[in-house]
N, C-alpha and C positions, 0 to 999 in steps of 0.2 A: 503492500499500501506507502502510495508519493504520498509523505508528508513534507508541509509548511508549516512554520511555527515560529510566534510571536513570544518571546520570552523575557518579561519584565520581572525585575527583585530590586528588591527595597531590603531596609532593616528588617521589620513586620509582615512582608508576605512578600512572595513570588506568585507573578501571573502567570499561566503559560496558556495560549491558544493555539489551537492544534486544527491545523485546515487541507481537506483531501487538496484543497482546490489550488493554484497557484493564485497568490493575492501581491499586490506591489511591496507591502510592508511587511511581509513575512521572509522568512529564509529558509532555505529548501532542508529539509530537514534528510530527506534519504527516502530511497526506497524500500522500507522497510518490511521486514516478513514477521510474523508473530511475536518470535521468541525477540528478536531487537525491541518490538515495538513493547514487548514486558520487560522491558531490560531497562528502556526510554522513563517507564513508568514509575518501576522500581527506584531510580536515580531523582527523579523529582522527588518522590515522600514512599519511605517504605510501606507506612502506614494503610495505603489506599489499596483500596479492593479494585486489584486489577482486574478482574477476569469483566467488573461491570462495567469498567470503563473501555474495556476492548469493544465490546457489545454497542455501546454508545457511538465510542467514533467511526464503526463498523457499518449501523446503522441511518445516523444525520451525517455522517460525513464530517464535522467538526468537532470541536470539545473544548470547552475554558473549564482549565482547571487554577484553585483557589489556595493555596498553602498559608495558612500561617503560621511563620517562625516560631516555634515555642523560646523561650528563654529557659535555661537551665540555670536551676540553683544551686 
C-alpha cells in the first residue's frame, strides 16, 4: 500500500496524518506491506491497537493518529 505522511511533533503531542493518495504537503513514506505498516504503527506508539488501525487505513484510505506524549515521573 502506497502511503504519504505528514508528521508533526511538539512537546505535548505527535500528529501523524497518513493517506493512500498523494498530497502536496505530505511526504511519500513508501509502498508498505502489512508487516512494514505494522512496524511503522509500533514505532509511533507501542500501546496502539495495530490491527484496528490497519483495518481503518485499508477501508478509508487515510488515517490520522494523535499521540499524547506522557511525562515520566
